[in-house]
C-alpha positions in Angstrom: 272.0 179.6 -55.6 271.6 176.3 -57.4 268.2 175.7 -58.9 266.7 172.5 -57.4 266.4 169.4 -59.6 263.1 168.2 -60.9 263.3 165.3 -58.4 263.7 167.8 -55.5 260.8 170.0 -56.7 258.6 166.9 -57.0 259.5 165.9 -53.5 258.8 169.5 -52.2 255.4 169.4 -54.0 254.5 166.1 -52.3 255.6 167.2 -48.8 253.4 170.3 -49.2 250.4 168.4 -50.8 250.0 165.5 -48.5 249.4 167.3 -45.2 247.1 169.7 -47.0 245.2 166.7 -48.4 244.7 165.5 -44.8 243.6 169.0 -43.7 241.1 169.4 -46.6 239.7 165.9 -45.9 239.4 166.6 -42.1 238.0 170.1 -42.6 235.2 169.0 -45.0 234.4 166.0 -42.9 234.0 168.0 -39.7 232.1 170.8 -41.4 229.6 168.5 -43.1 229.1 166.3 -40.0 228.9 169.2 -37.5 226.8 171.3 -39.9 224.3 168.5 -40.3 224.2 167.9 -36.5 223.6 171.6 -35.9 221.0 171.8 -38.7 219.0 168.8 -37.2 219.1 170.1 -33.6 219.7 173.9 -33.2 218.5 174.5 -36.7 215.2 172.9 -35.9 214.9 174.5 -32.4 215.9 178.0 -33.4 214.8 178.1 -37.0 218.3 178.4 -38.4 218.7 178.0 -42.1 220.8 175.0 -43.4 223.4 177.5 -44.7 223.7 179.1 -41.2 224.1 175.6 -39.7 226.8 174.8 -42.4 228.6 178.1 -41.5 228.5 177.1 -37.8 229.9 173.7 -38.8 232.7 175.5 -40.7 233.6 177.4 -37.5 233.9 174.1 -35.7 236.0 172.7 -38.5 238.3 175.7 -38.4 238.8 175.2 -34.7 239.6 171.5 -35.3 242.1 172.5 -38.0 243.9 174.7 -35.5 243.8 172.0 -32.8 244.7 169.0 -34.9 246.7 170.5 -37.8 250.0 169.5 -36.1 248.7 165.9 -35.8 247.9 165.9 -39.5 251.4 167.2 -40.3 253.0 164.6 -38.0 251.1 161.8 -39.7 252.1 163.1 -43.1 255.7 163.2 -42.0 255.5 159.5 -41.0 254.1 158.6 -44.4 257.6 158.1 -45.8 257.4 160.8 -48.4 260.5 161.6 -50.4 262.7 164.4 -48.8 263.5 167.3 -51.0 266.8 168.2 -49.2 266.5 171.8 -50.1 268.9 174.4 -48.6 267.5 177.4 -47.0 268.7 179.6 -49.9 266.9 177.4 -52.3 263.6 177.6 -50.2 263.5 181.3 -51.1 263.7 180.7 -54.9 260.5 181.6 -56.7 260.2 178.2 -58.4 260.4 176.5 -54.9 257.8 178.8 -53.5 255.5 178.2 -56.4 255.8 174.4 -56.2 255.1 174.5 -52.5 252.1 176.7 -53.0 250.8 174.5 -55.9 251.3 171.4 -53.8 249.4 172.9 -50.9 246.6 174.0 -53.2 246.3 170.7 -55.0 246.4 168.8 -51.7 243.7 170.8 -50.0 241.4 170.9 -53.0 241.6 167.1 -53.5 241.3 166.5 -49.8 238.2 168.6 -49.6 236.8 166.9 -52.6 237.3 163.5 -51.0 235.7 164.9 -47.9 232.5 165.3 -49.8 232.1 161.5 -49.6 230.5 162.3 -46.2 227.4 163.5 -48.0 226.7 159.8 -49.0 226.4 158.9 -45.3 223.9 161.5 -44.1 220.3 162.1 -44.9 220.4 165.6 -46.4 216.6 165.9 -46.2 216.3 165.1 -42.5 216.6 168.7 -41.3 214.0 169.9 -43.7 211.6 167.2 -42.5 212.3 168.0 -38.9 211.8 171.7 -39.5 208.4 171.1 -41.1 207.4 168.8 -38.2 208.4 171.5 -35.7 206.2 174.1 -37.4 203.1 171.9 -37.8 
């Protein structure tokens, strides 16, 4: 089996990284927004901790990932990324598997990091104030 060229490996890395970037961004966005909404409503009503609300937000984000993962992949496919043109035998080579895994890892980590921008748009102290008001 012929070892893929550097150009093919780079293309494979990108085609794995881009959809995972979208997933990481979407996942963190949904988790942060849903977790905040839960914290400011159910968290106040039932005395949930902020961490419990964040965990509930993560459940919603995971569900969204399952429901919309195909959409993210279709959008990535339309992005005009380079095509690796790897044969099926090449796909089972360790170097190809490692590059795909590395691309997925880098993509999801950077996507999730960009998703943290959501924290700039919410009042992270709001739930604590609402919980204090509910007690007193």
